[in-house]
RONUVO-169223 format. One record per residue (C-alpha): residue number from 1; residue in one letter; x, y, z. Coordinates in nm, 4 decimals, decimal comma. Layout:
N
<rec><resi>NUM</resi><resn>A</resn><c1>X</c1><c2>Y</c2><c3>Z</c3></rec>
...
This chain:
188
<rec><resi>1</resi><resn>X</resn><c1>-1,8944</c1><c2>1,0208</c2><c3>-0,6115</c3></rec>
<rec><resi>2</resi><resn>X</resn><c1>-1,8468</c1><c2>1,1788</c2><c3>-0,9686</c3></rec>
<rec><resi>3</resi><resn>X</resn><c1>-1,9447</c1><c2>1,0259</c2><c3>-1,3057</c3></rec>
<rec><resi>4</resi><resn>X</resn><c1>-1,9449</c1><c2>0,6638</c2><c3>-1,3774</c3></rec>
<rec><resi>5</resi><resn>X</resn><c1>-1,7382</c1><c2>0,5737</c2><c3>-1,6799</c3></rec>
<rec><resi>6</resi><resn>X</resn><c1>-1,9401</c1><c2>0,4478</c2><c3>-1,9799</c3></rec>
<rec><resi>7</resi><resn>X</resn><c1>-1,6942</c1><c2>0,5155</c2><c3>-2,2277</c3></rec>
<rec><resi>8</resi><resn>X</resn><c1>-1,3359</c1><c2>0,4363</c2><c3>-2,1564</c3></rec>
<rec><resi>9</resi><resn>X</resn><c1>-1,1617</c1><c2>0,5897</c2><c3>-2,4489</c3></rec>
<rec><resi>10</resi><resn>X</resn><c1>-1,2892</c1><c2>0,9501</c2><c3>-2,4364</c3></rec>
<rec><resi>11</resi><resn>X</resn><c1>-0,9519</c1><c2>1,1348</c2><c3>-2,5862</c3></rec>
<rec><resi>12</resi><resn>X</resn><c1>-1,0022</c1><c2>1,3991</c2><c3>-2,3068</c3></rec>
<rec><resi>13</resi><resn>X</resn><c1>-0,6541</c1><c2>1,3142</c2><c3>-2,2103</c3></rec>
<rec><resi>14</resi><resn>X</resn><c1>-0,4754</c1><c2>1,3396</c2><c3>-2,5349</c3></rec>
<rec><resi>15</resi><resn>X</resn><c1>-0,3545</c1><c2>1,6758</c2><c3>-2,4487</c3></rec>
<rec><resi>16</resi><resn>X</resn><c1>-0,1771</c1><c2>1,5518</c2><c3>-2,1350</c3></rec>
<rec><resi>17</resi><resn>X</resn><c1>-0,4545</c1><c2>1,6590</c2><c3>-1,9094</c3></rec>
<rec><resi>18</resi><resn>X</resn><c1>-0,7150</c1><c2>1,4437</c2><c3>-1,7018</c3></rec>
<rec><resi>19</resi><resn>X</resn><c1>-1,0386</c1><c2>1,5195</c2><c3>-1,5344</c3></rec>
<rec><resi>20</resi><resn>X</resn><c1>-1,0393</c1><c2>1,4916</c2><c3>-1,1495</c3></rec>
<rec><resi>21</resi><resn>X</resn><c1>-1,3407</c1><c2>1,4033</c2><c3>-0,9462</c3></rec>
<rec><resi>22</resi><resn>X</resn><c1>-1,4697</c1><c2>1,7470</c2><c3>-0,9065</c3></rec>
<rec><resi>23</resi><resn>X</resn><c1>-1,4480</c1><c2>1,7966</c2><c3>-1,3033</c3></rec>
<rec><resi>24</resi><resn>X</resn><c1>-1,1280</c1><c2>2,0422</c2><c3>-1,3075</c3></rec>
<rec><resi>25</resi><resn>X</resn><c1>-0,8674</c1><c2>1,9122</c2><c3>-1,5288</c3></rec>
<rec><resi>26</resi><resn>X</resn><c1>-0,5174</c1><c2>1,8922</c2><c3>-1,4268</c3></rec>
<rec><resi>27</resi><resn>X</resn><c1>-0,1689</c1><c2>1,7948</c2><c3>-1,5713</c3></rec>
<rec><resi>28</resi><resn>X</resn><c1>-0,1272</c1><c2>1,4322</c2><c3>-1,5806</c3></rec>
<rec><resi>29</resi><resn>X</resn><c1>0,2193</c1><c2>1,4879</c2><c3>-1,4313</c3></rec>
<rec><resi>30</resi><resn>X</resn><c1>0,0603</c1><c2>1,6688</c2><c3>-1,1143</c3></rec>
<rec><resi>31</resi><resn>X</resn><c1>0,1539</c1><c2>1,5290</c2><c3>-0,7648</c3></rec>
<rec><resi>32</resi><resn>X</resn><c1>-0,2050</c1><c2>1,4735</c2><c3>-0,7381</c3></rec>
<rec><resi>33</resi><resn>X</resn><c1>-0,2186</c1><c2>1,2192</c2><c3>-1,0556</c3></rec>
<rec><resi>34</resi><resn>X</resn><c1>0,1133</c1><c2>1,0556</c2><c3>-0,9557</c3></rec>
<rec><resi>35</resi><resn>X</resn><c1>-0,0601</c1><c2>1,0048</c2><c3>-0,6026</c3></rec>
<rec><resi>36</resi><resn>X</resn><c1>-0,3620</c1><c2>0,8617</c2><c3>-0,7449</c3></rec>
<rec><resi>37</resi><resn>X</resn><c1>-0,1584</c1><c2>0,6425</c2><c3>-0,9801</c3></rec>
<rec><resi>38</resi><resn>X</resn><c1>0,0650</c1><c2>0,5191</c2><c3>-0,7108</c3></rec>
<rec><resi>39</resi><resn>X</resn><c1>-0,2492</c1><c2>0,4087</c2><c3>-0,5052</c3></rec>
<rec><resi>40</resi><resn>X</resn><c1>-0,3886</c1><c2>0,2570</c2><c3>-0,7882</c3></rec>
<rec><resi>41</resi><resn>X</resn><c1>-0,0632</c1><c2>0,0576</c2><c3>-0,8648</c3></rec>
<rec><resi>42</resi><resn>X</resn><c1>-0,0574</c1><c2>-0,0665</c2><c3>-0,5017</c3></rec>
<rec><resi>43</resi><resn>X</resn><c1>-0,4057</c1><c2>-0,1727</c2><c3>-0,5335</c3></rec>
<rec><resi>44</resi><resn>X</resn><c1>-0,3265</c1><c2>-0,3883</c2><c3>-0,8460</c3></rec>
<rec><resi>45</resi><resn>X</resn><c1>-0,0193</c1><c2>-0,5410</c2><c3>-0,6586</c3></rec>
<rec><resi>46</resi><resn>X</resn><c1>-0,2279</c1><c2>-0,6480</c2><c3>-0,3784</c3></rec>
<rec><resi>47</resi><resn>X</resn><c1>-0,4802</c1><c2>-0,8030</c2><c3>-0,6401</c3></rec>
<rec><resi>48</resi><resn>X</resn><c1>-0,1698</c1><c2>-0,9990</c2><c3>-0,7579</c3></rec>
<rec><resi>49</resi><resn>X</resn><c1>-0,0764</c1><c2>-1,0957</c2><c3>-0,3999</c3></rec>
<rec><resi>50</resi><resn>X</resn><c1>-0,4280</c1><c2>-1,2337</c2><c3>-0,3507</c3></rec>
<rec><resi>51</resi><resn>X</resn><c1>-0,3813</c1><c2>-1,4805</c2><c3>-0,6514</c3></rec>
<rec><resi>52</resi><resn>X</resn><c1>-0,1492</c1><c2>-1,6607</c2><c3>-0,3925</c3></rec>
<rec><resi>53</resi><resn>X</resn><c1>-0,2637</c1><c2>-1,9273</c2><c3>-0,1204</c3></rec>
<rec><resi>54</resi><resn>X</resn><c1>-0,2900</c1><c2>-1,7648</c2><c3>0,2173</c3></rec>
<rec><resi>55</resi><resn>X</resn><c1>-0,5107</c1><c2>-1,7958</c2><c3>0,5535</c3></rec>
<rec><resi>56</resi><resn>X</resn><c1>-0,8749</c1><c2>-1,7035</c2><c3>0,5123</c3></rec>
<rec><resi>57</resi><resn>X</resn><c1>-0,8230</c1><c2>-1,4191</c2><c3>0,7470</c3></rec>
<rec><resi>58</resi><resn>X</resn><c1>-0,5233</c1><c2>-1,2684</c2><c3>0,5545</c3></rec>
<rec><resi>59</resi><resn>X</resn><c1>-0,7288</c1><c2>-1,2875</c2><c3>0,2480</c3></rec>
<rec><resi>60</resi><resn>X</resn><c1>-1,0259</c1><c2>-1,1025</c2><c3>0,3942</c3></rec>
<rec><resi>61</resi><resn>X</resn><c1>-0,7720</c1><c2>-0,8379</c2><c3>0,5293</c3></rec>
<rec><resi>62</resi><resn>X</resn><c1>-0,6486</c1><c2>-0,7843</c2><c3>0,1791</c3></rec>
<rec><resi>63</resi><resn>X</resn><c1>-0,9912</c1><c2>-0,7621</c2><c3>0,0118</c3></rec>
<rec><resi>64</resi><resn>X</resn><c1>-1,0919</c1><c2>-0,5010</c2><c3>0,2588</c3></rec>
<rec><resi>65</resi><resn>X</resn><c1>-0,7545</c1><c2>-0,2999</c2><c3>0,2249</c3></rec>
<rec><resi>66</resi><resn>X</resn><c1>-0,8131</c1><c2>-0,3083</c2><c3>-0,1507</c3></rec>
<rec><resi>67</resi><resn>X</resn><c1>-1,1781</c1><c2>-0,1293</c2><c3>-0,0928</c3></rec>
<rec><resi>68</resi><resn>X</resn><c1>-0,9964</c1><c2>0,1139</c2><c3>0,1523</c3></rec>
<rec><resi>69</resi><resn>X</resn><c1>-0,7346</c1><c2>0,1917</c2><c3>-0,1397</c3></rec>
<rec><resi>70</resi><resn>X</resn><c1>-1,0419</c1><c2>0,2614</c2><c3>-0,3893</c3></rec>
<rec><resi>71</resi><resn>X</resn><c1>-1,1731</c1><c2>0,4944</c2><c3>-0,1104</c3></rec>
<rec><resi>72</resi><resn>X</resn><c1>-0,8102</c1><c2>0,6530</c2><c3>-0,0885</c3></rec>
<rec><resi>73</resi><resn>X</resn><c1>-0,7859</c1><c2>0,6915</c2><c3>-0,4800</c3></rec>
<rec><resi>74</resi><resn>X</resn><c1>-1,1525</c1><c2>0,8508</c2><c3>-0,4716</c3></rec>
<rec><resi>75</resi><resn>X</resn><c1>-1,0118</c1><c2>1,0842</c2><c3>-0,2212</c3></rec>
<rec><resi>76</resi><resn>X</resn><c1>-0,7297</c1><c2>1,1797</c2><c3>-0,4084</c3></rec>
<rec><resi>77</resi><resn>X</resn><c1>-0,9269</c1><c2>1,2519</c2><c3>-0,7138</c3></rec>
<rec><resi>78</resi><resn>X</resn><c1>-1,1681</c1><c2>1,4969</c2><c3>-0,5386</c3></rec>
<rec><resi>79</resi><resn>X</resn><c1>-0,9698</c1><c2>1,7799</c2><c3>-0,3606</c3></rec>
<rec><resi>80</resi><resn>X</resn><c1>-1,1173</c1><c2>1,8343</c2><c3>-0,0059</c3></rec>
<rec><resi>81</resi><resn>X</resn><c1>-1,3348</c1><c2>1,5291</c2><c3>0,0014</c3></rec>
<rec><resi>82</resi><resn>X</resn><c1>-1,3074</c1><c2>1,2558</c2><c3>0,2567</c3></rec>
<rec><resi>83</resi><resn>X</resn><c1>-1,3807</c1><c2>0,8995</c2><c3>0,1723</c3></rec>
<rec><resi>84</resi><resn>X</resn><c1>-1,0915</c1><c2>0,7384</c2><c3>0,3979</c3></rec>
<rec><resi>85</resi><resn>X</resn><c1>-1,2067</c1><c2>0,7605</c2><c3>0,7495</c3></rec>
<rec><resi>86</resi><resn>X</resn><c1>-0,9711</c1><c2>0,7392</c2><c3>1,0231</c3></rec>
<rec><resi>87</resi><resn>X</resn><c1>-1,1426</c1><c2>0,4132</c2><c3>1,1283</c3></rec>
<rec><resi>88</resi><resn>X</resn><c1>-0,9422</c1><c2>0,2536</c2><c3>0,8331</c3></rec>
<rec><resi>89</resi><resn>X</resn><c1>-0,6399</c1><c2>0,3494</c2><c3>0,9956</c3></rec>
<rec><resi>90</resi><resn>X</resn><c1>-0,7158</c1><c2>0,1693</c2><c3>1,3211</c3></rec>
<rec><resi>91</resi><resn>X</resn><c1>-0,8160</c1><c2>-0,1134</c2><c3>1,1358</c3></rec>
<rec><resi>92</resi><resn>X</resn><c1>-0,4565</c1><c2>-0,1530</c2><c3>1,0201</c3></rec>
<rec><resi>93</resi><resn>X</resn><c1>-0,3143</c1><c2>-0,0830</c2><c3>1,3436</c3></rec>
<rec><resi>94</resi><resn>X</resn><c1>-0,5165</c1><c2>-0,3685</c2><c3>1,5055</c3></rec>
<rec><resi>95</resi><resn>X</resn><c1>-0,4094</c1><c2>-0,5995</c2><c3>1,2003</c3></rec>
<rec><resi>96</resi><resn>X</resn><c1>-0,0202</c1><c2>-0,5115</c2><c3>1,2787</c3></rec>
<rec><resi>97</resi><resn>X</resn><c1>-0,0840</c1><c2>-0,5764</c2><c3>1,6489</c3></rec>
<rec><resi>98</resi><resn>X</resn><c1>-0,2519</c1><c2>-0,9187</c2><c3>1,5890</c3></rec>
<rec><resi>99</resi><resn>X</resn><c1>-0,0058</c1><c2>-1,0306</c2><c3>1,3032</c3></rec>
<rec><resi>100</resi><resn>X</resn><c1>0,3023</c1><c2>-0,8756</c2><c3>1,4473</c3></rec>
<rec><resi>101</resi><resn>X</resn><c1>0,2349</c1><c2>-1,0390</c2><c3>1,7784</c3></rec>
<rec><resi>102</resi><resn>X</resn><c1>0,2561</c1><c2>-1,4061</c2><c3>1,6340</c3></rec>
<rec><resi>103</resi><resn>X</resn><c1>0,6264</c1><c2>-1,3268</c2><c3>1,4874</c3></rec>
<rec><resi>104</resi><resn>X</resn><c1>0,9426</c1><c2>-1,3858</c2><c3>1,6624</c3></rec>
<rec><resi>105</resi><resn>X</resn><c1>1,1627</c1><c2>-1,0704</c2><c3>1,7097</c3></rec>
<rec><resi>106</resi><resn>X</resn><c1>1,3851</c1><c2>-0,9808</c2><c3>1,4171</c3></rec>
<rec><resi>107</resi><resn>X</resn><c1>1,7476</c1><c2>-1,0296</c2><c3>1,4936</c3></rec>
<rec><resi>108</resi><resn>X</resn><c1>1,8703</c1><c2>-0,8833</c2><c3>1,1512</c3></rec>
<rec><resi>109</resi><resn>X</resn><c1>1,7485</c1><c2>-0,7151</c2><c3>0,8395</c3></rec>
<rec><resi>110</resi><resn>X</resn><c1>1,5596</c1><c2>-0,9379</c2><c3>0,6157</c3></rec>
<rec><resi>111</resi><resn>X</resn><c1>1,5508</c1><c2>-0,9677</c2><c3>0,2308</c3></rec>
<rec><resi>112</resi><resn>X</resn><c1>1,2373</c1><c2>-0,9169</c2><c3>0,0255</c3></rec>
<rec><resi>113</resi><resn>X</resn><c1>1,2397</c1><c2>-1,2958</c2><c3>-0,0430</c3></rec>
<rec><resi>114</resi><resn>X</resn><c1>1,1154</c1><c2>-1,6137</c2><c3>0,0346</c3></rec>
<rec><resi>115</resi><resn>X</resn><c1>0,7843</c1><c2>-1,7424</c2><c3>-0,1027</c3></rec>
<rec><resi>116</resi><resn>X</resn><c1>0,6268</c1><c2>-1,5847</c2><c3>-0,3854</c3></rec>
<rec><resi>117</resi><resn>X</resn><c1>0,3527</c1><c2>-1,4458</c2><c3>-0,2054</c3></rec>
<rec><resi>118</resi><resn>X</resn><c1>0,6222</c1><c2>-1,2991</c2><c3>0,0563</c3></rec>
<rec><resi>119</resi><resn>X</resn><c1>0,7898</c1><c2>-1,1556</c2><c3>-0,2180</c3></rec>
<rec><resi>120</resi><resn>X</resn><c1>0,4846</c1><c2>-1,0058</c2><c3>-0,3798</c3></rec>
<rec><resi>121</resi><resn>X</resn><c1>0,4023</c1><c2>-0,8422</c2><c3>-0,0185</c3></rec>
<rec><resi>122</resi><resn>X</resn><c1>0,7130</c1><c2>-0,7066</c2><c3>-0,0019</c3></rec>
<rec><resi>123</resi><resn>X</resn><c1>0,6694</c1><c2>-0,5394</c2><c3>-0,3646</c3></rec>
<rec><resi>124</resi><resn>X</resn><c1>0,3406</c1><c2>-0,3991</c2><c3>-0,2005</c3></rec>
<rec><resi>125</resi><resn>X</resn><c1>0,5264</c1><c2>-0,2761</c2><c3>0,0790</c3></rec>
<rec><resi>126</resi><resn>X</resn><c1>0,7723</c1><c2>-0,0650</c2><c3>-0,1590</c3></rec>
<rec><resi>127</resi><resn>X</resn><c1>0,4790</c1><c2>0,0639</c2><c3>-0,3566</c3></rec>
<rec><resi>128</resi><resn>X</resn><c1>0,3162</c1><c2>0,1734</c2><c3>-0,0426</c3></rec>
<rec><resi>129</resi><resn>X</resn><c1>0,6102</c1><c2>0,3787</c2><c3>0,0561</c3></rec>
<rec><resi>130</resi><resn>X</resn><c1>0,6425</c1><c2>0,5358</c2><c3>-0,2935</c3></rec>
<rec><resi>131</resi><resn>X</resn><c1>0,2514</c1><c2>0,6288</c2><c3>-0,2754</c3></rec>
<rec><resi>132</resi><resn>X</resn><c1>0,3359</c1><c2>0,7772</c2><c3>0,0858</c3></rec>
<rec><resi>133</resi><resn>X</resn><c1>0,6030</c1><c2>0,9734</c2><c3>-0,0326</c3></rec>
<rec><resi>134</resi><resn>X</resn><c1>0,3857</c1><c2>1,1244</c2><c3>-0,3254</c3></rec>
<rec><resi>135</resi><resn>X</resn><c1>0,0960</c1><c2>1,1939</c2><c3>-0,0831</c3></rec>
<rec><resi>136</resi><resn>X</resn><c1>0,3536</c1><c2>1,3609</c2><c3>0,1618</c3></rec>
<rec><resi>137</resi><resn>X</resn><c1>0,4867</c1><c2>1,5686</c2><c3>-0,1271</c3></rec>
<rec><resi>138</resi><resn>X</resn><c1>0,1008</c1><c2>1,6609</c2><c3>-0,2142</c3></rec>
<rec><resi>139</resi><resn>X</resn><c1>0,0538</c1><c2>1,7831</c2><c3>0,1350</c3></rec>
<rec><resi>140</resi><resn>X</resn><c1>0,3174</c1><c2>2,0409</c2><c3>0,1072</c3></rec>
<rec><resi>141</resi><resn>X</resn><c1>0,1740</c1><c2>2,1978</c2><c3>-0,1810</c3></rec>
<rec><resi>142</resi><resn>X</resn><c1>-0,2265</c1><c2>2,1305</c2><c3>-0,1031</c3></rec>
<rec><resi>143</resi><resn>X</resn><c1>-0,4290</c1><c2>2,0820</c2><c3>0,1937</c3></rec>
<rec><resi>144</resi><resn>X</resn><c1>-0,5102</c1><c2>1,6942</c2><c3>0,2340</c3></rec>
<rec><resi>145</resi><resn>X</resn><c1>-0,6469</c1><c2>1,5144</c2><c3>0,5322</c3></rec>
<rec><resi>146</resi><resn>X</resn><c1>-0,4209</c1><c2>1,3078</c2><c3>0,7743</c3></rec>
<rec><resi>147</resi><resn>X</resn><c1>-0,5868</c1><c2>0,9780</c2><c3>0,6784</c3></rec>
<rec><resi>148</resi><resn>X</resn><c1>-0,4383</c1><c2>0,9114</c2><c3>0,3552</c3></rec>
<rec><resi>149</resi><resn>X</resn><c1>-0,0827</c1><c2>0,9642</c2><c3>0,4772</c3></rec>
<rec><resi>150</resi><resn>X</resn><c1>-0,1120</c1><c2>0,7585</c2><c3>0,7891</c3></rec>
<rec><resi>151</resi><resn>X</resn><c1>-0,2954</c1><c2>0,4777</c2><c3>0,6140</c3></rec>
<rec><resi>152</resi><resn>X</resn><c1>-0,0094</c1><c2>0,4252</c2><c3>0,3726</c3></rec>
<rec><resi>153</resi><resn>X</resn><c1>0,2490</c1><c2>0,4588</c2><c3>0,6368</c3></rec>
<rec><resi>154</resi><resn>X</resn><c1>0,0491</c1><c2>0,1854</c2><c3>0,8405</c3></rec>
<rec><resi>155</resi><resn>X</resn><c1>-0,0109</c1><c2>-0,0269</c2><c3>0,5425</c3></rec>
<rec><resi>156</resi><resn>X</resn><c1>0,3637</c1><c2>-0,0391</c2><c3>0,4275</c3></rec>
<rec><resi>157</resi><resn>X</resn><c1>0,4520</c1><c2>-0,1615</c2><c3>0,7872</c3></rec>
<rec><resi>158</resi><resn>X</resn><c1>0,1472</c1><c2>-0,4051</c2><c3>0,7688</c3></rec>
<rec><resi>159</resi><resn>X</resn><c1>0,2679</c1><c2>-0,5445</c2><c3>0,4198</c3></rec>
<rec><resi>160</resi><resn>X</resn><c1>0,6240</c1><c2>-0,6067</c2><c3>0,5926</c3></rec>
<rec><resi>161</resi><resn>X</resn><c1>0,4659</c1><c2>-0,8096</c2><c3>0,8932</c3></rec>
<rec><resi>162</resi><resn>X</resn><c1>0,2462</c1><c2>-0,9847</c2><c3>0,6486</c3></rec>
<rec><resi>163</resi><resn>X</resn><c1>0,5598</c1><c2>-1,0775</c2><c3>0,4101</c3></rec>
<rec><resi>164</resi><resn>X</resn><c1>0,6798</c1><c2>-1,2365</c2><c3>0,7244</c3></rec>
<rec><resi>165</resi><resn>X</resn><c1>0,3685</c1><c2>-1,4180</c2><c3>0,8058</c3></rec>
<rec><resi>166</resi><resn>X</resn><c1>0,3456</c1><c2>-1,5384</c2><c3>0,4309</c3></rec>
<rec><resi>167</resi><resn>X</resn><c1>0,6995</c1><c2>-1,6706</c2><c3>0,4665</c3></rec>
<rec><resi>168</resi><resn>X</resn><c1>0,6098</c1><c2>-1,8875</c2><c3>0,7360</c3></rec>
<rec><resi>169</resi><resn>X</resn><c1>0,3263</c1><c2>-2,0690</c2><c3>0,5859</c3></rec>
<rec><resi>170</resi><resn>X</resn><c1>0,3954</c1><c2>-2,4132</c2><c3>0,5689</c3></rec>
<rec><resi>171</resi><resn>X</resn><c1>0,7272</c1><c2>-2,3961</c2><c3>0,7694</c3></rec>
<rec><resi>172</resi><resn>X</resn><c1>0,9171</c1><c2>-2,1233</c2><c3>0,6003</c3></rec>
<rec><resi>173</resi><resn>X</resn><c1>1,1195</c1><c2>-1,8537</c2><c3>0,7490</c3></rec>
<rec><resi>174</resi><resn>X</resn><c1>1,2480</c1><c2>-1,5176</c2><c3>0,6853</c3></rec>
<rec><resi>175</resi><resn>X</resn><c1>1,5475</c1><c2>-1,4946</c2><c3>0,4348</c3></rec>
<rec><resi>176</resi><resn>X</resn><c1>1,8175</c1><c2>-1,2922</c2><c3>0,6225</c3></rec>
<rec><resi>177</resi><resn>X</resn><c1>2,0551</c1><c2>-1,0623</c2><c3>0,5216</c3></rec>
<rec><resi>178</resi><resn>X</resn><c1>2,4068</c1><c2>-1,1997</c2><c3>0,5372</c3></rec>
<rec><resi>179</resi><resn>X</resn><c1>2,5526</c1><c2>-0,9068</c2><c3>0,7165</c3></rec>
<rec><resi>180</resi><resn>X</resn><c1>2,9137</c1><c2>-0,9030</c2><c3>0,8768</c3></rec>
<rec><resi>181</resi><resn>X</resn><c1>2,7618</c1><c2>-0,9023</c2><c3>1,2245</c3></rec>
<rec><resi>182</resi><resn>X</resn><c1>2,5876</c1><c2>-1,2040</c2><c3>1,1848</c3></rec>
<rec><resi>183</resi><resn>X</resn><c1>2,8668</c1><c2>-1,4063</c2><c3>1,0233</c3></rec>
<rec><resi>184</resi><resn>X</resn><c1>3,0593</c1><c2>-1,2981</c2><c3>1,3394</c3></rec>
<rec><resi>185</resi><resn>X</resn><c1>2,8011</c1><c2>-1,4552</c2><c3>1,5385</c3></rec>
<rec><resi>186</resi><resn>X</resn><c1>2,5929</c1><c2>-1,1634</c2><c3>1,6302</c3></rec>
<rec><resi>187</resi><resn>X</resn><c1>2,8734</c1><c2>-0,9672</c2><c3>1,8122</c3></rec>
<rec><resi>188</resi><resn>X</resn><c1>2,8512</c1><c2>-0,6023</c2><c3>1,7835</c3></rec>
């Protein structure tokens, strides 16, 4: 996959362009570069989340997600190339089923709050949604595979579920939005 960097400050981007993995140069403001950047930011936020205490199975899942996001970034950096496999999307589907199956049904919207780990998972969720929007926009202009869009969509859903799981560690719970319906005792 392309050349490995041995020199970090190359100055080749000083004019506002960057090199892709196929050695073409594009504007740093292109949709492809925005998508790569959002995926990189998401991976970094997951790295911050991994600094928190969590069950070993969650940690293993998040580390695997980081590797898959690196594959996704690599795929985005080489137009027409495939690194993120459909099996990665299926793995997220399985994780969603497992972790969501352990949670009570939601009665109302929840706030992106609670424990620091849960709040960070919500940050990951929102960055995943942004990355998904940019990948969709890129797909409207250039041919890209389905797995990147699907992976980001599932990952956002999974991060929502994991935020709920992380809030329940050590006996916590979701932080519910104080809606009018809830204030009136759940009347519709």
